[in-house]
C-alpha positions, 0 to 999 in steps of 0.5 A: 609722751613727752611731746604730749606733755609739752603741748598741754603745758603750752596750752597752760602758759597760754591761759595764763597769759590770759589771766595776766592780761585780764587782771591789767585790763580790770586794773585799768577799767577798775572793775568791782573786786568781787567781778575780778575775783569770780572772773579769776576763779573761773580761769583758775579752774580752767588753768588747774584742768589744763595742768592736771592734764599735762600731767596725765599727758606726761604718763603716756598710755602705760605702754609697758611692751608687748607682754608683761608678767604679772602673777605669774602669768604672761599678759598680752597687750591689746591692740586697742587703747581704752578710754577713761573718763575723769572728772576733777575738782577742776572739770573734766579732763579729756579722756585717758587713754590707756594700754591693756594687758590680757588674754584677749579683748573679750575677756576681763582686763586683767592690768592697767598699768596707768590706772595702777600708776596714777590710782585711779578711782573705780568712779569717773569721778576723782577720789578728791571731788568725792571726798569735797562733794560728800562733805557737802552731802553729810551736812545737808540735802543731795539737792544742796550738795549738787546747788553748791559744787556747782557754784563753787566748782561749776559741776553738777553731778546728779543726785544718783551720782551723789547717792552712788557715792555716798553708798560706796564711800560707806563701805569703807567705814567699818574697815576705818573703824577697825583701824583706829587705835585706842585713845592714849590712856594718858588722854582718857578721863577718870570715869568712862561713859556709854550712853545710847538713845534712839531716833527715827527715821522716815523710811520710804516704802517699796511703792508710792502711795497710788500704786498701793492696790487699795483693793487688798488689806493684807499687810504686804512686807517691808516698811509702809511708805513714810514709816519710821525705823529707829536708828540706835545712836551710842556715844563712848566718852570719858570724863573727869569726875565732877563732884557736885551737890543738889543745889549745883544741879538745881542751879544748873538745870532749872535756873540754867546757870551752867556751872564753869568748872564741868569738866569737858568729855574726852575722846567722844565717838559717835555711832548710829545703827540701823535694824537691816538685813543681810542675806536674809538675815535681820541685824539689830541695830540696838545690838550692834551698838551694845556690841561696839559698846563692849569692844570700847570698853575693852579697848578704853579701859585704863585699869580694871578698877575704872568706873564704867557709867551708862546714862540713859533714858528709861527705855526698857530693851536698852537697859536689858541690853546693858544688863546682857552686856554686863554679863558678857564682859563680866564688868559692873556698870554703873547704870543712871537714869538720865535725870532731864527724862526724870525732870520731863515726867516731873514737869508732866506731874506739875501741869496736871497739878497746877495747870498753866500757873508756870511759876507754881509749876516750876516750884513743883518741879524744883522742890521734888527735883531737889527732893530726888537729888538728894535721895528721896525719890520714895517720898516723891512718889508716896507724896504723889500717890498721896495726892491722888487718894485725897483727890479719890476721896472727895466727891466727883463734883469736888475732884481737882483732877480729870480722868486724863490727868489721873492717867499721867499722874498714875504714869509719872508714878509708875515710871519713878517707881520702876527707875528708882534703882537707877536714881540714886543720884545724892551717891552719883553726885558725891562720886562725880558722876555724870547724871545727863545723857546730853551728850547722846541726846544731841547727837540724836538731833544733831546726827539724825534729825539735822540731816535726816528729817528735811522737808519731804525727806524718805530713805531706803535703809541701805540709804540712811545706813550709809548716810549715818555712818558717814556722818559719824566719821564726819562728826567724830572729825575723823573726815580727812584721816578717813579719806586717807584711808579709804583711798590708800585701801582702794588702791592697794585692792585694786591695784595689787600690781602696782609696785610692779608696775613702777618698776617697769615704768622706772625701767622704760623711763 
């Protein structure tokens, strides 16, 4: 064991001497610094690989004698050494030879002391390489991750390996979430905010389009190629009150003059869930998100009197689930319709009234927005209805609105009328509540769209959920903490006998 380690260290010393000589020659020859830098990097990877090889060699094969007492059983040392590949960030190491304890070769290997001592992963790829590779994968495509890894580490794992690593890693996300303590009450804002939205993810079908039986018109089970499935994205954060008046908001959302003193959301966390099946039972993504909202509210509410606000768009399903959540928790949540969705509808109406006249359309939107912020949504609705009524009274030849425009205006009127109970903006502003769902809107774009909607991307449901889970961890700035948790849990579960092995190593040292 010692001799094997010394031999590996000797090779490492020889490699270091080569690096020294390369530096001397580069100095004399006046090499460009970028060339020297790249050559040095390659040599450092080689040196790191030799040093890591020497470390493994110094551990021996894990031979702790002819028998091993473990979990109340006497296990025999098997005759053959068993190899394990190991790919580190420095490259592939020579196959690791390990002594195995069990009953016989043909049965499951019960104890592998060296694996336990080193905390080797189940995969052939090191935990650090898994972490680094997936940090590329959660930000860009698997193919881009391949290219980046090859450029930096001179390694090119297959797309399948990267996908499998992503799937394996995501299995620890739920446990990590459960292990996280709630933020300190001292670090929370005055108002607790929950907000949700949905974004479609392209799901690939079970068969490519050319494999479909065109002679059959029967609808097949499962998603069709290229169809979208909604991912429900939720966010929870707290924020201090920010009391404003109507003109402050108009300046902010119309004139794009962002308020300088706007408070910053505290302890913002994101989560995204697709609807999928587990053992034939459908798990609804929206239900998962709203159940999580309940857990967050109970864990993060600083006092029974702390106000809770929900800002969302007009999706009826989400509001129904919110009402159900309030009933389940026996809490009051202030329901606020996202102001920016209201403005979208106002712009639709403005285009009907003023066509391509941008200046007039903006004046129309600004005027109606100001009235709505002052609590006069009923008058805005009445004014739109009056426009339609007067237009209908005119002769057909003199009517201003086309049938399509009339449909659009009716749609705007119906939307505002259905949602006016959630549009008491004068009260919300006076109490300092947020009135826009920009946090979750941005999350839908950044979390889902930026990663999941690349050119030609199609996802399986499990693959998409794995990526969403890990991307949430990354965007929640928990990446390093997650990997510390994950590795500790994997080592603990895979090697429950690790402490026993460590004692045996010390006894035989």
